[in-house]
Structure formats: structure tokens, C-alpha cells
mmJSON file of the N, C-alpha and C atoms, coordinates in Angstrom:
{"data_MODEL":{"atom_site":{
"group_PDB":["ATOM","ATOM","ATOM","ATOM","ATOM","ATOM","ATOM","ATOM","ATOM","ATOM","ATOM","ATOM","ATOM","ATOM","ATOM","ATOM","ATOM","ATOM","ATOM","ATOM","ATOM","ATOM","ATOM","ATOM","ATOM","ATOM","ATOM","ATOM","ATOM","ATOM","ATOM","ATOM","ATOM","ATOM","ATOM","ATOM","ATOM","ATOM","ATOM","ATOM","ATOM","ATOM","ATOM","ATOM","ATOM","ATOM","ATOM","ATOM","ATOM","ATOM","ATOM","ATOM","ATOM","ATOM","ATOM","ATOM","ATOM","ATOM","ATOM","ATOM","ATOM","ATOM","ATOM","ATOM","ATOM","ATOM","ATOM","ATOM","ATOM","ATOM","ATOM","ATOM","ATOM","ATOM","ATOM","ATOM","ATOM","ATOM","ATOM","ATOM","ATOM","ATOM","ATOM","ATOM","ATOM","ATOM","ATOM","ATOM","ATOM","ATOM","ATOM","ATOM","ATOM","ATOM","ATOM","ATOM","ATOM","ATOM","ATOM","ATOM","ATOM","ATOM","ATOM","ATOM","ATOM","ATOM","ATOM","ATOM","ATOM","ATOM","ATOM","ATOM","ATOM","ATOM","ATOM","ATOM","ATOM","ATOM","ATOM","ATOM","ATOM","ATOM","ATOM","ATOM","ATOM","ATOM","ATOM","ATOM","ATOM","ATOM","ATOM","ATOM","ATOM","ATOM","ATOM","ATOM","ATOM","ATOM","ATOM","ATOM","ATOM","ATOM","ATOM","ATOM","ATOM","ATOM","ATOM","ATOM","ATOM","ATOM","ATOM","ATOM","ATOM","ATOM","ATOM","ATOM","ATOM","ATOM","ATOM","ATOM","ATOM","ATOM","ATOM","ATOM","ATOM","ATOM","ATOM","ATOM","ATOM","ATOM","ATOM","ATOM","ATOM","ATOM","ATOM","ATOM","ATOM","ATOM","ATOM","ATOM","ATOM","ATOM","ATOM","ATOM","ATOM","ATOM","ATOM","ATOM","ATOM","ATOM","ATOM","ATOM","ATOM","ATOM","ATOM","ATOM","ATOM","ATOM","ATOM","ATOM","ATOM","ATOM","ATOM","ATOM","ATOM","ATOM","ATOM","ATOM","ATOM","ATOM","ATOM","ATOM","ATOM","ATOM","ATOM","ATOM","ATOM","ATOM","ATOM","ATOM","ATOM","ATOM","ATOM","ATOM","ATOM","ATOM","ATOM","ATOM","ATOM","ATOM","ATOM","ATOM","ATOM","ATOM"],
"id":[1,2,3,4,5,6,7,8,9,10,11,12,13,14,15,16,17,18,19,20,21,22,23,24,25,26,27,28,29,30,31,32,33,34,35,36,37,38,39,40,41,42,43,44,45,46,47,48,49,50,51,52,53,54,55,56,57,58,59,60,61,62,63,64,65,66,67,68,69,70,71,72,73,74,75,76,77,78,79,80,81,82,83,84,85,86,87,88,89,90,91,92,93,94,95,96,97,98,99,100,101,102,103,104,105,106,107,108,109,110,111,112,113,114,115,116,117,118,119,120,121,122,123,124,125,126,127,128,129,130,131,132,133,134,135,136,137,138,139,140,141,142,143,144,145,146,147,148,149,150,151,152,153,154,155,156,157,158,159,160,161,162,163,164,165,166,167,168,169,170,171,172,173,174,175,176,177,178,179,180,181,182,183,184,185,186,187,188,189,190,191,192,193,194,195,196,197,198,199,200,201,202,203,204,205,206,207,208,209,210,211,212,213,214,215,216,217,218,219,220,221,222,223,224,225,226,227,228,229,230,231,232,233,234],
"type_symbol":["N","C","C","N","C","C","N","C","C","N","C","C","N","C","C","N","C","C","N","C","C","N","C","C","N","C","C","N","C","C","N","C","C","N","C","C","N","C","C","N","C","C","N","C","C","N","C","C","N","C","C","N","C","C","N","C","C","N","C","C","N","C","C","N","C","C","N","C","C","N","C","C","N","C","C","N","C","C","N","C","C","N","C","C","N","C","C","N","C","C","N","C","C","N","C","C","N","C","C","N","C","C","N","C","C","N","C","C","N","C","C","N","C","C","N","C","C","N","C","C","N","C","C","N","C","C","N","C","C","N","C","C","N","C","C","N","C","C","N","C","C","N","C","C","N","C","C","N","C","C","N","C","C","N","C","C","N","C","C","N","C","C","N","C","C","N","C","C","N","C","C","N","C","C","N","C","C","N","C","C","N","C","C","N","C","C","N","C","C","N","C","C","N","C","C","N","C","C","N","C","C","N","C","C","N","C","C","N","C","C","N","C","C","N","C","C","N","C","C","N","C","C","N","C","C","N","C","C","N","C","C","N","C","C"],
"label_atom_id":["N","CA","C","N","CA","C","N","CA","C","N","CA","C","N","CA","C","N","CA","C","N","CA","C","N","CA","C","N","CA","C","N","CA","C","N","CA","C","N","CA","C","N","CA","C","N","CA","C","N","CA","C","N","CA","C","N","CA","C","N","CA","C","N","CA","C","N","CA","C","N","CA","C","N","CA","C","N","CA","C","N","CA","C","N","CA","C","N","CA","C","N","CA","C","N","CA","C","N","CA","C","N","CA","C","N","CA","C","N","CA","C","N","CA","C","N","CA","C","N","CA","C","N","CA","C","N","CA","C","N","CA","C","N","CA","C","N","CA","C","N","CA","C","N","CA","C","N","CA","C","N","CA","C","N","CA","C","N","CA","C","N","CA","C","N","CA","C","N","CA","C","N","CA","C","N","CA","C","N","CA","C","N","CA","C","N","CA","C","N","CA","C","N","CA","C","N","CA","C","N","CA","C","N","CA","C","N","CA","C","N","CA","C","N","CA","C","N","CA","C","N","CA","C","N","CA","C","N","CA","C","N","CA","C","N","CA","C","N","CA","C","N","CA","C","N","CA","C","N","CA","C","N","CA","C","N","CA","C","N","CA","C","N","CA","C","N","CA","C","N","CA","C"],
"label_alt_id":[null,null,null,null,null,null,null,null,null,null,null,null,null,null,null,null,null,null,null,null,null,null,null,null,null,null,null,null,null,null,null,null,null,null,null,null,null,null,null,null,null,null,null,null,null,null,null,null,null,null,null,null,null,null,null,null,null,null,null,null,null,null,null,null,null,null,null,null,null,null,null,null,null,null,null,null,null,null,null,null,null,null,null,null,null,null,null,null,null,null,null,null,null,null,null,null,null,null,null,null,null,null,null,null,null,null,null,null,null,null,null,null,null,null,null,null,null,null,null,null,null,null,null,null,null,null,null,null,null,null,null,null,null,null,null,null,null,null,null,null,null,null,null,null,null,null,null,null,null,null,null,null,null,null,null,null,null,null,null,null,null,null,null,null,null,null,null,null,null,null,null,null,null,null,null,null,null,null,null,null,null,null,null,null,null,null,null,null,null,null,null,null,null,null,null,null,null,null,null,null,null,null,null,null,null,null,null,null,null,null,null,null,null,null,null,null,null,null,null,null,null,null,null,null,null,null,null,null,null,null,null,null,null,null],
"label_comp_id":["MET","MET","MET","PRO","PRO","PRO","LYS","LYS","LYS","GLU","GLU","GLU","SER","SER","SER","PRO","PRO","PRO","ASP","ASP","ASP","GLU","GLU","GLU","LEU","LEU","LEU","LYS","LYS","LYS","GLU","GLU","GLU","ARG","ARG","ARG","ALA","ALA","ALA","THR","THR","THR","ARG","ARG","ARG","THR","THR","THR","ALA","ALA","ALA","ILE","ILE","ILE","GLU","GLU","GLU","ALA","ALA","ALA","ARG","ARG","ARG","GLN","GLN","GLN","ASP","ASP","ASP","PRO","PRO","PRO","ALA","ALA","ALA","ALA","ALA","ALA","SER","SER","SER","HIS","HIS","HIS","GLY","GLY","GLY","ALA","ALA","ALA","ILE","ILE","ILE","LYS","LYS","LYS","ARG","ARG","ARG","ILE","ILE","ILE","ALA","ALA","ALA","GLY","GLY","GLY","ARG","ARG","ARG","LEU","LEU","LEU","GLY","GLY","GLY","VAL","VAL","VAL","HIS","HIS","HIS","PRO","PRO","PRO","GLU","GLU","GLU","GLY","GLY","GLY","LEU","LEU","LEU","ARG","ARG","ARG","THR","THR","THR","TRP","TRP","TRP","VAL","VAL","VAL","ALA","ALA","ALA","ARG","ARG","ARG","GLY","GLY","GLY","GLU","GLU","GLU","ILE","ILE","ILE","ASP","ASP","ASP","ASP","ASP","ASP","GLY","GLY","GLY","HIS","HIS","HIS","ARG","ARG","ARG","PRO","PRO","PRO","GLY","GLY","GLY","VAL","VAL","VAL","ARG","ARG","ARG","THR","THR","THR","ASP","ASP","ASP","GLU","GLU","GLU","ALA","ALA","ALA","ALA","ALA","ALA","ARG","ARG","ARG","ILE","ILE","ILE","ALA","ALA","ALA","GLU","GLU","GLU","LEU","LEU","LEU","ASP","ASP","ASP","ARG","ARG","ARG","GLU","GLU","GLU","LYS","LYS","LYS","PRO","PRO","PRO"],
"label_asym_id":["A","A","A","A","A","A","A","A","A","A","A","A","A","A","A","A","A","A","A","A","A","A","A","A","A","A","A","A","A","A","A","A","A","A","A","A","A","A","A","A","A","A","A","A","A","A","A","A","A","A","A","A","A","A","A","A","A","A","A","A","A","A","A","A","A","A","A","A","A","A","A","A","A","A","A","A","A","A","A","A","A","A","A","A","A","A","A","A","A","A","A","A","A","A","A","A","A","A","A","A","A","A","A","A","A","A","A","A","A","A","A","A","A","A","A","A","A","A","A","A","A","A","A","A","A","A","A","A","A","A","A","A","A","A","A","A","A","A","A","A","A","A","A","A","A","A","A","A","A","A","A","A","A","A","A","A","A","A","A","A","A","A","A","A","A","A","A","A","A","A","A","A","A","A","A","A","A","A","A","A","A","A","A","A","A","A","A","A","A","A","A","A","A","A","A","A","A","A","A","A","A","A","A","A","A","A","A","A","A","A","A","A","A","A","A","A","A","A","A","A","A","A","A","A","A","A","A","A","A","A","A","A","A","A"],
"label_entity_id":["1","1","1","1","1","1","1","1","1","1","1","1","1","1","1","1","1","1","1","1","1","1","1","1","1","1","1","1","1","1","1","1","1","1","1","1","1","1","1","1","1","1","1","1","1","1","1","1","1","1","1","1","1","1","1","1","1","1","1","1","1","1","1","1","1","1","1","1","1","1","1","1","1","1","1","1","1","1","1","1","1","1","1","1","1","1","1","1","1","1","1","1","1","1","1","1","1","1","1","1","1","1","1","1","1","1","1","1","1","1","1","1","1","1","1","1","1","1","1","1","1","1","1","1","1","1","1","1","1","1","1","1","1","1","1","1","1","1","1","1","1","1","1","1","1","1","1","1","1","1","1","1","1","1","1","1","1","1","1","1","1","1","1","1","1","1","1","1","1","1","1","1","1","1","1","1","1","1","1","1","1","1","1","1","1","1","1","1","1","1","1","1","1","1","1","1","1","1","1","1","1","1","1","1","1","1","1","1","1","1","1","1","1","1","1","1","1","1","1","1","1","1","1","1","1","1","1","1","1","1","1","1","1","1"],
"label_seq_id":[1,1,1,2,2,2,3,3,3,4,4,4,5,5,5,6,6,6,7,7,7,8,8,8,9,9,9,10,10,10,11,11,11,12,12,12,13,13,13,14,14,14,15,15,15,16,16,16,17,17,17,18,18,18,19,19,19,20,20,20,21,21,21,22,22,22,23,23,23,24,24,24,25,25,25,26,26,26,27,27,27,28,28,28,29,29,29,30,30,30,31,31,31,32,32,32,33,33,33,34,34,34,35,35,35,36,36,36,37,37,37,38,38,38,39,39,39,40,40,40,41,41,41,42,42,42,43,43,43,44,44,44,45,45,45,46,46,46,47,47,47,48,48,48,49,49,49,50,50,50,51,51,51,52,52,52,53,53,53,54,54,54,55,55,55,56,56,56,57,57,57,58,58,58,59,59,59,60,60,60,61,61,61,62,62,62,63,63,63,64,64,64,65,65,65,66,66,66,67,67,67,68,68,68,69,69,69,70,70,70,71,71,71,72,72,72,73,73,73,74,74,74,75,75,75,76,76,76,77,77,77,78,78,78],
"pdbx_PDB_ins_code":[null,null,null,null,null,null,null,null,null,null,null,null,null,null,null,null,null,null,null,null,null,null,null,null,null,null,null,null,null,null,null,null,null,null,null,null,null,null,null,null,null,null,null,null,null,null,null,null,null,null,null,null,null,null,null,null,null,null,null,null,null,null,null,null,null,null,null,null,null,null,null,null,null,null,null,null,null,null,null,null,null,null,null,null,null,null,null,null,null,null,null,null,null,null,null,null,null,null,null,null,null,null,null,null,null,null,null,null,null,null,null,null,null,null,null,null,null,null,null,null,null,null,null,null,null,null,null,null,null,null,null,null,null,null,null,null,null,null,null,null,null,null,null,null,null,null,null,null,null,null,null,null,null,null,null,null,null,null,null,null,null,null,null,null,null,null,null,null,null,null,null,null,null,null,null,null,null,null,null,null,null,null,null,null,null,null,null,null,null,null,null,null,null,null,null,null,null,null,null,null,null,null,null,null,null,null,null,null,null,null,null,null,null,null,null,null,null,null,null,null,null,null,null,null,null,null,null,null,null,null,null,null,null,null],
"Cartn_x":[0.845,0.0,0.887,0.676,1.518,1.277,2.339,2.25,1.515,0.693,-0.048,0.905,0.542,1.307,0.959,1.804,1.489,0.146,-0.191,-1.473,-2.647,-2.499,-3.571,-3.746,-2.643,-2.698,-3.358,-2.964,-3.53,-5.032,-5.457,-6.88,-7.657,-7.132,-7.827,-7.898,-6.802,-6.767,-7.753,-7.766,-8.668,-10.122,-10.452,-11.827,-12.275,-11.399,-11.722,-11.95,-11.099,-11.234,-12.494,-12.807,-14.023,-15.254,-15.282,-16.414,-16.523,-15.404,-15.417,-15.885,-15.512,-15.918,-17.413,-18.069,-19.506,-20.312,-19.694,-20.354,-20.087,-21.119,-20.901,-20.233,-20.49,-19.905,-18.41,-17.955,-16.56,-15.774,-16.414,-15.752,-14.663,-14.855,-13.872,-12.564,-11.494,-10.183,-10.004,-10.909,-10.86,-9.567,-9.143,-7.947,-6.713,-6.548,-5.382,-5.411,-6.581,-6.728,-6.429,-6.991,-6.796,-5.359,-4.795,-3.399,-2.473,-2.687,-1.862,-1.993,-3.21,-3.46,-2.791,-2.747,-2.202,-0.744,-0.191,1.223,1.516,0.571,0.815,0.739,1.309,1.299,-0.106,-0.639,-1.994,-2.191,-1.19,-1.351,-1.375,-0.626,-0.686,-2.072,-2.618,-3.963,-4.991,-4.833,-5.76,-5.748,-4.568,-4.439,-5.116,-4.902,-5.534,-7.053,-7.566,-9.014,-9.565,-8.892,-9.34,-9.366,-8.321,-8.259,-9.375,-9.637,-10.708,-12.067,-12.291,-13.569,-13.75,-12.668,-12.742,-13.04,-12.311,-12.51,-13.911,-14.516,-15.87,-16.955,-16.558,-17.524,-18.155,-17.578,-18.119,-17.466,-16.461,-15.747,-15.352,-15.439,-15.064,-13.561,-13.214,-11.805,-11.648,-10.418,-10.107,-9.808,-10.58,-10.378,-9.012,-8.511,-7.19,-7.079,-8.094,-8.03,-8.04,-8.792,-8.796,-7.441,-6.831,-5.522,-4.468,-4.539,-3.586,-3.769,-5.009,-5.277,-4.8,-5.024,-4.556,-3.043,-2.37,-0.904,-0.415,-1.102,-0.732,-0.885,-1.965,-2.18,-1.134,-0.762,0.281,1.622,1.933,3.207,3.214,2.033,1.941,2.09,1.944,2.068,3.475,3.582,4.929,5.695],
"Cartn_y":[-1.182,0.0,1.242,2.171,3.37,4.27,4.909,5.82,7.093,7.611,8.837,10.025,10.958,12.199,13.024,13.973,14.82,15.541,15.978,16.658,15.705,14.469,13.478,13.129,12.967,12.665,13.813,15.026,16.206,16.287,16.074,16.125,15.027,13.807,12.692,12.895,13.322,13.555,14.654,15.726,16.847,16.417,15.738,15.289,14.327,13.393,12.422,13.106,14.074,14.781,15.635,16.314,17.14,16.26,15.126,14.212,13.658,13.296,12.743,13.777,15.031,16.085,16.367,16.005,16.217,15.16,14.029,12.946,13.117,13.447,13.691,12.52,11.303,10.136,9.999,10.548,10.393,11.695,12.8,14.103,14.323,13.817,14.048,13.324,14.074,13.503,13.052,13.465,12.996,13.4,14.629,15.09,14.315,14.156,13.425,11.969,11.348,9.946,9.769,10.635,10.524,10.853,11.87,12.231,11.065,10.412,9.262,8.123,7.879,6.794,7.054,8.326,8.661,9.105,9.217,9.576,11.044,11.921,13.358,13.974,15.157,15.826,16.376,16.193,16.669,18.166,18.981,20.426,20.765,20.02,20.212,19.889,18.764,18.382,19.396,19.895,20.896,22.152,22.543,23.693,23.411,22.207,21.834,21.853,21.348,21.315,22.738,23.609,25.002,25.641,25.429,25.99,25.415,24.121,23.492,24.043,24.265,24.825,26.268,27.03,28.404,28.366,27.519,27.433,26.947,26.12,25.609,26.548,27.641,28.61,28.253,27.271,26.852,27.572,28.377,29.119,30.462,31.549,32.848,32.931,33.667,33.866,34.107,34.335,34.585,33.256,32.946,31.69,31.672,30.486,30.303,31.011,30.879,31.523,33.045,33.571,35.027,35.504,34.756,35.131,35.126,34.148,34.094,35.29,35.65,36.801,38.1,38.266,39.458,39.545,38.419,38.402,38.756,38.25,38.561,40.07,40.645,42.075,42.904,42.454,43.16,43.126,42.018,41.918,42.83,43.116,43.95,45.444,45.827,47.244,47.735,48.991,49.529,49.87],
"Cartn_z":[0.0,0.0,0.0,-0.938,-0.986,0.224,0.645,1.79,1.375,2.31,2.032,1.92,1.061,1.008,2.236,2.607,3.762,3.629,2.416,2.214,2.409,1.921,2.098,3.568,4.282,5.702,6.468,6.144,6.801,6.566,5.331,4.995,5.731,5.721,6.374,7.877,8.478,9.926,10.31,9.547,9.83,9.712,8.634,8.405,9.513,9.881,10.927,12.263,12.604,13.881,13.919,12.842,12.8,12.963,12.281,12.401,13.817,14.425,15.782,16.79,16.59,17.526,17.451,16.349,16.215,16.957,17.279,17.998,19.493,20.28,21.715,22.432,22.0,22.652,22.356,21.237,20.836,20.886,21.256,21.143,22.19,23.4,24.453,24.124,23.96,23.659,22.23,21.347,19.957,19.258,19.44,18.727,19.176,20.457,20.969,20.506,20.555,20.152,18.661,17.825,16.382,15.998,16.641,16.365,16.676,17.804,18.169,17.179,16.739,15.785,14.439,14.025,12.708,12.747,13.952,14.069,13.82,14.187,14.069,15.463,15.616,16.913,17.177,18.393,18.698,18.462,18.782,18.566,17.081,16.286,14.84,14.305,14.763,14.337,14.818,16.036,16.564,15.665,15.204,14.307,12.965,12.43,11.161,11.284,12.408,12.622,12.69,13.429,13.529,12.144,11.347,9.997,9.138,9.245,8.475,8.852,10.14,10.591,10.114,10.079,9.552,8.06,7.331,5.879,5.52,6.371,6.123,6.63,7.306,7.8,9.135,9.839,11.135,12.304,12.024,13.056,12.443,13.216,12.647,12.386,11.352,11.02,9.531,9.118,7.71,7.034,5.989,5.261,4.593,4.339,3.742,2.405,1.553,0.242,0.36,1.329,1.555,2.059,2.975,3.514,2.412,1.52,0.409,-0.521,-0.775,-1.656,-1.013,0.284,1.001,0.945,1.161,1.109,-0.291,-1.303,-2.682,-2.963,-2.494,-2.695,-1.945,-0.754,0.006,-0.732,-1.38,-2.118,-3.347,-3.901,-5.096,-4.784,-3.544,-3.186,-3.453,-3.964,-4.254,-3.002],
"occupancy":[1.0,1.0,1.0,1.0,1.0,1.0,1.0,1.0,1.0,1.0,1.0,1.0,1.0,1.0,1.0,1.0,1.0,1.0,1.0,1.0,1.0,1.0,1.0,1.0,1.0,1.0,1.0,1.0,1.0,1.0,1.0,1.0,1.0,1.0,1.0,1.0,1.0,1.0,1.0,1.0,1.0,1.0,1.0,1.0,1.0,1.0,1.0,1.0,1.0,1.0,1.0,1.0,1.0,1.0,1.0,1.0,1.0,1.0,1.0,1.0,1.0,1.0,1.0,1.0,1.0,1.0,1.0,1.0,1.0,1.0,1.0,1.0,1.0,1.0,1.0,1.0,1.0,1.0,1.0,1.0,1.0,1.0,1.0,1.0,1.0,1.0,1.0,1.0,1.0,1.0,1.0,1.0,1.0,1.0,1.0,1.0,1.0,1.0,1.0,1.0,1.0,1.0,1.0,1.0,1.0,1.0,1.0,1.0,1.0,1.0,1.0,1.0,1.0,1.0,1.0,1.0,1.0,1.0,1.0,1.0,1.0,1.0,1.0,1.0,1.0,1.0,1.0,1.0,1.0,1.0,1.0,1.0,1.0,1.0,1.0,1.0,1.0,1.0,1.0,1.0,1.0,1.0,1.0,1.0,1.0,1.0,1.0,1.0,1.0,1.0,1.0,1.0,1.0,1.0,1.0,1.0,1.0,1.0,1.0,1.0,1.0,1.0,1.0,1.0,1.0,1.0,1.0,1.0,1.0,1.0,1.0,1.0,1.0,1.0,1.0,1.0,1.0,1.0,1.0,1.0,1.0,1.0,1.0,1.0,1.0,1.0,1.0,1.0,1.0,1.0,1.0,1.0,1.0,1.0,1.0,1.0,1.0,1.0,1.0,1.0,1.0,1.0,1.0,1.0,1.0,1.0,1.0,1.0,1.0,1.0,1.0,1.0,1.0,1.0,1.0,1.0,1.0,1.0,1.0,1.0,1.0,1.0,1.0,1.0,1.0,1.0,1.0,1.0,1.0,1.0,1.0,1.0,1.0,1.0],
"B_iso_or_equiv":[0.0,0.0,0.0,0.0,0.0,0.0,0.0,0.0,0.0,0.0,0.0,0.0,0.0,0.0,0.0,0.0,0.0,0.0,0.0,0.0,0.0,0.0,0.0,0.0,0.0,0.0,0.0,0.0,0.0,0.0,0.0,0.0,0.0,0.0,0.0,0.0,0.0,0.0,0.0,0.0,0.0,0.0,0.0,0.0,0.0,0.0,0.0,0.0,0.0,0.0,0.0,0.0,0.0,0.0,0.0,0.0,0.0,0.0,0.0,0.0,0.0,0.0,0.0,0.0,0.0,0.0,0.0,0.0,0.0,0.0,0.0,0.0,0.0,0.0,0.0,0.0,0.0,0.0,0.0,0.0,0.0,0.0,0.0,0.0,0.0,0.0,0.0,0.0,0.0,0.0,0.0,0.0,0.0,0.0,0.0,0.0,0.0,0.0,0.0,0.0,0.0,0.0,0.0,0.0,0.0,0.0,0.0,0.0,0.0,0.0,0.0,0.0,0.0,0.0,0.0,0.0,0.0,0.0,0.0,0.0,0.0,0.0,0.0,0.0,0.0,0.0,0.0,0.0,0.0,0.0,0.0,0.0,0.0,0.0,0.0,0.0,0.0,0.0,0.0,0.0,0.0,0.0,0.0,0.0,0.0,0.0,0.0,0.0,0.0,0.0,0.0,0.0,0.0,0.0,0.0,0.0,0.0,0.0,0.0,0.0,0.0,0.0,0.0,0.0,0.0,0.0,0.0,0.0,0.0,0.0,0.0,0.0,0.0,0.0,0.0,0.0,0.0,0.0,0.0,0.0,0.0,0.0,0.0,0.0,0.0,0.0,0.0,0.0,0.0,0.0,0.0,0.0,0.0,0.0,0.0,0.0,0.0,0.0,0.0,0.0,0.0,0.0,0.0,0.0,0.0,0.0,0.0,0.0,0.0,0.0,0.0,0.0,0.0,0.0,0.0,0.0,0.0,0.0,0.0,0.0,0.0,0.0,0.0,0.0,0.0,0.0,0.0,0.0,0.0,0.0,0.0,0.0,0.0,0.0],
"pdbx_formal_charge":[null,null,null,null,null,null,null,null,null,null,null,null,null,null,null,null,null,null,null,null,null,null,null,null,null,null,null,null,null,null,null,null,null,null,null,null,null,null,null,null,null,null,null,null,null,null,null,null,null,null,null,null,null,null,null,null,null,null,null,null,null,null,null,null,null,null,null,null,null,null,null,null,null,null,null,null,null,null,null,null,null,null,null,null,null,null,null,null,null,null,null,null,null,null,null,null,null,null,null,null,null,null,null,null,null,null,null,null,null,null,null,null,null,null,null,null,null,null,null,null,null,null,null,null,null,null,null,null,null,null,null,null,null,null,null,null,null,null,null,null,null,null,null,null,null,null,null,null,null,null,null,null,null,null,null,null,null,null,null,null,null,null,null,null,null,null,null,null,null,null,null,null,null,null,null,null,null,null,null,null,null,null,null,null,null,null,null,null,null,null,null,null,null,null,null,null,null,null,null,null,null,null,null,null,null,null,null,null,null,null,null,null,null,null,null,null,null,null,null,null,null,null,null,null,null,null,null,null,null,null,null,null,null,null],
"auth_seq_id":[1,1,1,2,2,2,3,3,3,4,4,4,5,5,5,6,6,6,7,7,7,8,8,8,9,9,9,10,10,10,11,11,11,12,12,12,13,13,13,14,14,14,15,15,15,16,16,16,17,17,17,18,18,18,19,19,19,20,20,20,21,21,21,22,22,22,23,23,23,24,24,24,25,25,25,26,26,26,27,27,27,28,28,28,29,29,29,30,30,30,31,31,31,32,32,32,33,33,33,34,34,34,35,35,35,36,36,36,37,37,37,38,38,38,39,39,39,40,40,40,41,41,41,42,42,42,43,43,43,44,44,44,45,45,45,46,46,46,47,47,47,48,48,48,49,49,49,50,50,50,51,51,51,52,52,52,53,53,53,54,54,54,55,55,55,56,56,56,57,57,57,58,58,58,59,59,59,60,60,60,61,61,61,62,62,62,63,63,63,64,64,64,65,65,65,66,66,66,67,67,67,68,68,68,69,69,69,70,70,70,71,71,71,72,72,72,73,73,73,74,74,74,75,75,75,76,76,76,77,77,77,78,78,78],
"auth_comp_id":["MET","MET","MET","PRO","PRO","PRO","LYS","LYS","LYS","GLU","GLU","GLU","SER","SER","SER","PRO","PRO","PRO","ASP","ASP","ASP","GLU","GLU","GLU","LEU","LEU","LEU","LYS","LYS","LYS","GLU","GLU","GLU","ARG","ARG","ARG","ALA","ALA","ALA","THR","THR","THR","ARG","ARG","ARG","THR","THR","THR","ALA","ALA","ALA","ILE","ILE","ILE","GLU","GLU","GLU","ALA","ALA","ALA","ARG","ARG","ARG","GLN","GLN","GLN","ASP","ASP","ASP","PRO","PRO","PRO","ALA","ALA","ALA","ALA","ALA","ALA","SER","SER","SER","HIS","HIS","HIS","GLY","GLY","GLY","ALA","ALA","ALA","ILE","ILE","ILE","LYS","LYS","LYS","ARG","ARG","ARG","ILE","ILE","ILE","ALA","ALA","ALA","GLY","GLY","GLY","ARG","ARG","ARG","LEU","LEU","LEU","GLY","GLY","GLY","VAL","VAL","VAL","HIS","HIS","HIS","PRO","PRO","PRO","GLU","GLU","GLU","GLY","GLY","GLY","LEU","LEU","LEU","ARG","ARG","ARG","THR","THR","THR","TRP","TRP","TRP","VAL","VAL","VAL","ALA","ALA","ALA","ARG","ARG","ARG","GLY","GLY","GLY","GLU","GLU","GLU","ILE","ILE","ILE","ASP","ASP","ASP","ASP","ASP","ASP","GLY","GLY","GLY","HIS","HIS","HIS","ARG","ARG","ARG","PRO","PRO","PRO","GLY","GLY","GLY","VAL","VAL","VAL","ARG","ARG","ARG","THR","THR","THR","ASP","ASP","ASP","GLU","GLU","GLU","ALA","ALA","ALA","ALA","ALA","ALA","ARG","ARG","ARG","ILE","ILE","ILE","ALA","ALA","ALA","GLU","GLU","GLU","LEU","LEU","LEU","ASP","ASP","ASP","ARG","ARG","ARG","GLU","GLU","GLU","LYS","LYS","LYS","PRO","PRO","PRO"],
"auth_asym_id":["A","A","A","A","A","A","A","A","A","A","A","A","A","A","A","A","A","A","A","A","A","A","A","A","A","A","A","A","A","A","A","A","A","A","A","A","A","A","A","A","A","A","A","A","A","A","A","A","A","A","A","A","A","A","A","A","A","A","A","A","A","A","A","A","A","A","A","A","A","A","A","A","A","A","A","A","A","A","A","A","A","A","A","A","A","A","A","A","A","A","A","A","A","A","A","A","A","A","A","A","A","A","A","A","A","A","A","A","A","A","A","A","A","A","A","A","A","A","A","A","A","A","A","A","A","A","A","A","A","A","A","A","A","A","A","A","A","A","A","A","A","A","A","A","A","A","A","A","A","A","A","A","A","A","A","A","A","A","A","A","A","A","A","A","A","A","A","A","A","A","A","A","A","A","A","A","A","A","A","A","A","A","A","A","A","A","A","A","A","A","A","A","A","A","A","A","A","A","A","A","A","A","A","A","A","A","A","A","A","A","A","A","A","A","A","A","A","A","A","A","A","A","A","A","A","A","A","A","A","A","A","A","A","A"],
"auth_atom_id":["N","CA","C","N","CA","C","N","CA","C","N","CA","C","N","CA","C","N","CA","C","N","CA","C","N","CA","C","N","CA","C","N","CA","C","N","CA","C","N","CA","C","N","CA","C","N","CA","C","N","CA","C","N","CA","C","N","CA","C","N","CA","C","N","CA","C","N","CA","C","N","CA","C","N","CA","C","N","CA","C","N","CA","C","N","CA","C","N","CA","C","N","CA","C","N","CA","C","N","CA","C","N","CA","C","N","CA","C","N","CA","C","N","CA","C","N","CA","C","N","CA","C","N","CA","C","N","CA","C","N","CA","C","N","CA","C","N","CA","C","N","CA","C","N","CA","C","N","CA","C","N","CA","C","N","CA","C","N","CA","C","N","CA","C","N","CA","C","N","CA","C","N","CA","C","N","CA","C","N","CA","C","N","CA","C","N","CA","C","N","CA","C","N","CA","C","N","CA","C","N","CA","C","N","CA","C","N","CA","C","N","CA","C","N","CA","C","N","CA","C","N","CA","C","N","CA","C","N","CA","C","N","CA","C","N","CA","C","N","CA","C","N","CA","C","N","CA","C","N","CA","C","N","CA","C","N","CA","C","N","CA","C","N","CA","C","N","CA","C","N","CA","C"],
"pdbx_PDB_model_num":[1,1,1,1,1,1,1,1,1,1,1,1,1,1,1,1,1,1,1,1,1,1,1,1,1,1,1,1,1,1,1,1,1,1,1,1,1,1,1,1,1,1,1,1,1,1,1,1,1,1,1,1,1,1,1,1,1,1,1,1,1,1,1,1,1,1,1,1,1,1,1,1,1,1,1,1,1,1,1,1,1,1,1,1,1,1,1,1,1,1,1,1,1,1,1,1,1,1,1,1,1,1,1,1,1,1,1,1,1,1,1,1,1,1,1,1,1,1,1,1,1,1,1,1,1,1,1,1,1,1,1,1,1,1,1,1,1,1,1,1,1,1,1,1,1,1,1,1,1,1,1,1,1,1,1,1,1,1,1,1,1,1,1,1,1,1,1,1,1,1,1,1,1,1,1,1,1,1,1,1,1,1,1,1,1,1,1,1,1,1,1,1,1,1,1,1,1,1,1,1,1,1,1,1,1,1,1,1,1,1,1,1,1,1,1,1,1,1,1,1,1,1,1,1,1,1,1,1,1,1,1,1,1,1]
}}}
């Protein structure tokens, strides 16, 4: 079985953690449990989940695509 790319692992871990947090029976300790199972650091996964929730509109903040566009506009300034 081919090894997952870092982006695939990040996406799968984030999706799994978000789904687990929606289930009241599985939400407590979900990030730590999933991070351990997938071999990623819990704080890294927590950051990915927060970013995913912002990008999906479930948490307030600047979406990834908006942040990239703002950074691009800042670089264009003279």
C-alpha cells in the first residue's frame, strides 16, 4: 500500500477529527486519540481542525483563500 502524502494525511486527519468532535460520545479527547493513531502531533492536528472549521464557515476567522489573496495584494504594493 503506498504511503499517504502529507497533504492526504492532513486532509484525512482533519476530516476524521471534525467528524469525531460532532459525535458527543466520541468528542472528548478525539484530537489526541486521532493524532496518536495517525502519528501526528496533537497540537498540529488541533491547528488543522481550527483551519478546516474556519474554511468551512463553522468558526469565525479569515479563510485560507482570503488570507492568500490578502498576502498577494500586500506583495503587489509599491
